VOPAGU-2260 file (C-alpha; in pm, 1 decimal, decimal comma):
REM VOPAGU-2260
SITE   aa  ch    i         X         Y         Z
SITE  MET   A    0   16043,6    2983,7   14108,1
SITE  LYS   A    1   15725,5    3059,3   13900,1
SITE  ARG   A    2   15597,6    3404,7   13860,0
SITE  ALA   A    3   15239,7    3454,9   13994,5
SITE  ARG   A    4   14993,9    3493,6   13711,9
SITE  GLN   A    5   14845,3    3842,9   13686,4
SITE  ASN   A    6   14475,1    3816,9   13710,5
SITE  VAL   A    7   14354,8    4024,1   13403,6
SITE  HIS   A    8   14010,2    4073,1   13344,7
SITE  PRO   A    9   13847,2    4156,8   13004,2
SITE  PRO   A   10   13662,8    4477,8   12964,8
SITE  LEU   A   11   13310,0    4470,7   13098,1
SITE  SER   A   12   13032,1    4469,4   12846,6
SITE  PRO   A   13   12793,3    4781,5   12906,7
SITE  THR   A   14   12504,1    4710,0   13123,3
SITE  VAL   A   15   12153,3    4781,2   13053,0
SITE  THR   A   16   12170,0    5079,0   13290,7
SITE  ASP   A   17   12474,5    5211,4   13090,7
SITE  VAL   A   18   12298,2    5185,6   12765,2
SITE  GLU   A   19   11989,9    5364,4   12899,9
SITE  LEU   A   20   12190,6    5648,7   13045,3
SITE  THR   A   21   12381,8    5679,2   12713,8
SITE  LYS   A   22   12057,4    5702,2   12513,5
SITE  ASN   A   23   11899,0    5956,5   12767,9
SITE  SER   A   24   12225,2    6179,7   12779,6
SITE  GLY   A   25   12146,2    6513,5   12589,6
SITE  THR   A   26   11783,7    6466,6   12571,0
SITE  GLN   A   27   11511,4    6624,2   12740,7
SITE  ASP   A   28   11438,1    6305,9   12953,0
SITE  GLY   A   29   11783,4    6269,4   13073,3
SITE  ASP   A   30   12017,8    6474,1   13283,9
SITE  GLY   A   31   12213,5    6643,3   13013,3
SITE  PRO   A   32   12095,9    6960,7   12813,5
SITE  PRO   A   33   11808,1    6938,6   12568,4
SITE  LEU   A   34   11881,4    6864,1   12209,0
SITE  VAL   A   35   11870,8    7157,0   11968,5
SITE  ASP   A   36   11719,5    7124,3   11629,6
SITE  PRO   A   37   11986,7    7221,0   11364,0
SITE  ASP   A   38   11717,9    7344,8   11137,2
SITE  GLU   A   39   11580,2    7575,7   11395,5
SITE  LEU   A   40   11928,8    7719,5   11464,1
SITE  GLU   A   41   11987,1    7774,8   11093,6
SITE  ARG   A   42   11653,9    7960,3   11061,3
SITE  GLU   A   43   11723,5    8181,1   11367,8
SITE  ALA   A   44   12072,1    8254,0   11245,8
SITE  ALA   A   45   11952,7    8348,3   10879,7
SITE  LEU   A   46   11663,7    8550,5   10994,1
SITE  SER   A   47   11897,1    8748,9   11217,2
SITE  GLN   A   48   12121,7    8826,3   10918,5
SITE  LEU   A   49   11817,6    8905,9   10724,4
SITE  PHE   A   50   11707,1    9151,9   10989,3
SITE  ASP   A   51   12039,0    9321,1   10994,4
SITE  ARG   A   52   12053,6    9356,7   10605,3
SITE  GLN   A   53   11707,8    9458,2   10531,6
SITE  TYR   A   54   11537,1    9613,6   10845,5
SITE  THR   A   55   11609,4    9978,0   10761,1
SITE  SER   A   56   11519,5    9924,7   10393,5
SITE  MET   A   57   11192,7    9769,3   10468,7
SITE  LEU   A   58   11107,5   10031,8   10721,5
SITE  ARG   A   59   11175,3   10290,6   10457,2
SITE  LEU   A   60   10957,0   10106,5   10197,7
SITE  ALA   A   61   10670,7   10092,3   10429,9
SITE  THR   A   62   10700,1   10456,4   10539,1
SITE  LEU   A   63   10720,6   10563,1   10159,0
SITE  LEU   A   64   10416,0   10350,4   10054,0
SITE  GLY   A   65   10215,7   10558,7   10324,3
SITE  ALA   A   66   10202,4   10324,0   10612,3
SITE  ASP   A   67   10121,3   10504,4   10953,8
SITE  ASP   A   68   10271,6   10230,1   11154,5
SITE  PRO   A   69   10581,8   10104,4   10962,4
SITE  GLU   A   70   10759,5    9931,3   11258,8
SITE  ASN   A   71   10454,3    9720,7   11315,2
SITE  ILE   A   72   10429,6    9627,6   10947,6
SITE  VAL   A   73   10789,6    9543,4   10920,9
SITE  ALA   A   74   10768,0    9333,0   11235,8
SITE  GLU   A   75   10476,1    9138,9   11107,9
SITE  ALA   A   76   10647,2    9092,6   10782,0
SITE  TYR   A   77   10952,4    8936,7   10946,4
SITE  TYR   A   78   10723,0    8707,7   11164,4
SITE  GLN   A   79   10561,6    8596,7   10835,4
SITE  VAL   A   80   10905,5    8507,8   10694,2
SITE  TYR   A   81   10975,1    8318,5   11002,5
SITE  ARG   A   82   10683,9    8103,9   10952,5
SITE  LYS   A   83   10758,0    8033,2   10591,4
SITE  TRP   A   84   11126,5    7989,4   10615,7
SITE  ARG   A   85   11121,2    7620,5   10572,8
SITE  LYS   A   86   10968,6    7687,4   10223,6
SITE  LEU   A   87   11187,0    7977,2   10136,8
SITE  ARG   A   88   11546,6    7870,3   10254,1
SITE  ASP   A   89   11729,9    8078,1    9984,0
SITE  THR   A   90   11845,6    8420,2   10062,4
SITE  GLY   A   91   11716,9    8583,0    9753,7
SITE  ALA   A   92   11380,8    8418,0    9798,9
SITE  SER   A   93   11343,1    8525,9   10145,7
SITE  GLU   A   94   11419,4    8892,7   10060,6
SITE  SER   A   95   11174,2    8894,9    9784,5
SITE  TYR   A   96   10913,4    8746,5    9987,6
SITE  LEU   A   97   10983,4    8994,5   10270,7
SITE  ARG   A   98   10945,6    9297,3   10022,0
SITE  SER   A   99   10619,3    9138,8    9889,0
SITE  VAL   A  100   10482,8    9102,4   10250,6
SITE  VAL   A  101   10567,3    9457,0   10334,8
SITE  CYS   A  102   10387,9    9587,7   10018,1
SITE  ASN   A  103   10068,2    9368,9   10092,1
SITE  LEU   A  104   10062,1    9453,0   10460,9
SITE  THR   A  105   10080,0    9826,0   10388,5
SITE  ARG   A  106    9806,9    9816,2   10121,6
SITE  MET   A  107    9579,3    9628,5   10376,9
SITE  ARG   A  108    9671,4    9892,5   10635,5
SITE  ILE   A  109    9589,8   10173,7   10413,3
SITE  ARG   A  110    9259,8   10012,4   10301,8
SITE  HIS   A  111    9174,5    9967,5   10661,1
SITE  LEU   A  112    9235,1   10323,7   10742,0
SITE  GLN   A  113    9022,7   10446,7   10451,8
SITE  VAL   A  114    8737,7   10237,6   10572,8
SITE  VAL   A  115    8783,0   10385,1   10929,6
SITE  ARG   A  116    8809,5   10731,4   10808,6
SITE  LYS   A  117    8460,1   10705,0   10637,9
SITE  HIS   A  118    8301,4   10612,6   10954,7
SITE  VAL   A  119    8502,7   10783,9   11230,2
SITE  GLU   A  120    8633,9   11139,9   11218,8
SITE  ALA   A  121    8995,5   11094,9   11332,5
SITE  PRO   A  122    9305,9   11330,9   11328,4
SITE  PRO   A  123    9540,4   11299,0   11036,1
SITE  VAL   A  124    9754,2   10984,6   11046,1
SITE  ASP   A  125   10076,1   11173,1   10982,6
SITE  ALA   A  126   10017,6   11427,2   11259,1
SITE  VAL   A  127   10175,6   11182,5   11501,4
SITE  ALA   A  128   10467,0   10992,9   11344,0
SITE  SER   A  129   10712,3   10780,1   11497,1
SITE  ALA   A  130   11058,7   10896,8   11587,6
SITE  GLU   A  131   11223,3   10626,4   11381,8
SITE  SER   A  132   11019,8   10670,2   11066,4
SITE  SER   A  133   11061,5   11063,6   11088,8
SITE  ALA   A  134   11418,8   11030,8   11105,7
SITE  LEU   A  135   11409,6   10853,8   10767,8
SITE  LEU   A  136   11254,4   11160,9   10590,4
SITE  HIS   A  137   11471,6   11473,0   10566,2
SITE  GLU   A  138   11301,4   11812,1   10539,1
SITE  ASP   A  139   11417,0   11842,3   10172,2
SITE  GLN   A  140   11222,4   11514,7   10094,7
SITE  ARG   A  141   10891,9   11610,1   10259,8
SITE  ALA   A  142   10750,5   11782,3    9945,6
SITE  LEU   A  143   10851,6   11505,0    9725,4
SITE  ILE   A  144   10705,5   11240,7    9961,5
SITE  SER   A  145   10372,9   11451,0    9980,2
SITE  ALA   A  146   10353,8   11435,6    9603,0
SITE  LEU   A  147   10441,4   11074,2    9596,6
SITE  ASN   A  148   10164,2   10979,2    9847,2
SITE  ARG   A  149    9908,8   11142,0    9624,9
SITE  LEU   A  150    9983,2   10919,4    9329,9
SITE  PRO   A  151    9776,0   10599,9    9253,6
SITE  ARG   A  152    9891,5   10305,2    9465,2
SITE  ARG   A  153   10057,8   10110,8    9190,4
SITE  GLN   A  154   10246,8   10418,2    9068,3
SITE  ARG   A  155   10369,7   10484,2    9404,0
SITE  GLU   A  156   10472,8   10127,0    9473,4
SITE  ALA   A  157   10654,7   10101,2    9148,2
SITE  LEU   A  158   10842,2   10421,9    9203,1
SITE  VAL   A  159   10955,3   10357,3    9557,9
SITE  LEU   A  160   11081,4    9999,1    9471,5
SITE  ARG   A  161   11266,5   10129,9    9158,6
SITE  HIS   A  162   11411,1   10456,4    9278,0
SITE  TRP   A  163   11427,4   10418,0    9658,0
SITE  LEU   A  164   11506,1   10048,6    9695,0
SITE  GLY   A  165   11688,2   10026,4    9362,2
SITE  LEU   A  166   11533,5    9700,7    9257,7
SITE  LYS   A  167   11520,6    9549,6    8886,8
SITE  GLU   A  168   11206,7    9525,7    8701,8
SITE  GLN   A  169   11168,3    9144,5    8778,8
SITE  GLU   A  170   11228,4    9207,7    9139,7
SITE  ILE   A  171   10961,7    9482,9    9139,3
SITE  ALA   A  172   10709,1    9262,3    8947,4
SITE  GLN   A  173   10738,8    8982,7    9200,3
SITE  ALA   A  174   10699,6    9234,4    9489,9
SITE  MET   A  175   10387,7    9384,5    9340,2
SITE  GLY   A  176   10239,7    9059,4    9190,9
SITE  ILE   A  177   10235,2    9202,9    8838,0
SITE  SER   A  178   10408,3    9161,8    8504,0
SITE  CYS   A  179   10732,4    9340,2    8410,6
SITE  GLY   A  180   10545,1    9519,2    8143,1
SITE  SER   A  181   10291,7    9654,0    8400,6
SITE  VAL   A  182   10580,1    9765,4    8617,7
SITE  LYS   A  183   10726,0    9976,6    8314,5
SITE  THR   A  184   10369,7   10134,7    8262,4
SITE  HIS   A  185   10318,8   10222,7    8624,8
SITE  THR   A  186   10685,9   10365,5    8650,3
SITE  ALA   A  187   10653,6   10578,1    8356,4
SITE  ARG   A  188   10327,1   10720,4    8462,9
SITE  GLY   A  189   10433,2   10771,1    8804,4
SITE  VAL   A  190   10759,8   10960,4    8700,7
SITE  ALA   A  191   10540,1   11173,2    8458,8
SITE  ALA   A  192   10288,4   11258,1    8755,5
SITE  LEU   A  193   10551,2   11311,9    9008,3
SITE  THR   A  194   10745,4   11546,2    8779,6
SITE  GLN   A  195   10433,3   11745,2    8691,9
SITE  ALA   A  196   10347,0   11778,2    9060,3
SITE  MET   A  197   10694,6   11890,1    9150,1
SITE  GLU   A  198   10718,4   12144,1    8873,4
SITE  ALA   A  199   10370,1   12298,7    8982,5
SITE  ARG   A  200   10524,5   12390,7    9296,9
SITE  ARG   A  201   10794,4   12605,6    9160,3
């Protein structure tokens, strides 16, 4: 007696509907979640790490350079790094650019305040300091900071970047947009002026 032949069907080829569903799956037009740009994820992660590493340091930099609103300056600096990230990519480049932006924004803010003070009589800016920036300055530093703020802008920037942030001459030059020779000059003059000012208090 012959065994009945099994009715074996070949695999069905995908239909047009199946192909369309596969293409649409995981996109904004389909039922799945939207695709995420890997470059955007990389940028978000890198900026988060940059924030964790450098925020306090940048806040201190803006404060020591004389900014009355260091938190806003640093926040704006991070936003500019975010916009430029595709051109930066490298961690060292992003940190250098961040420092440069903080310095530039602080200069612009100080210039703006100087113009405003010529036309509008306002209370001293340092009369109302933020709790976060005030916490960065201990009592025994106030006299030094006061003397530092009376230095010419370039000398003050060079000293802050060198002695408070511990940067090398090349890094300072990049942040300030000047040559290494100019960094040495401003640093030397700043140290001499600061030393003289502190000795005069004794």
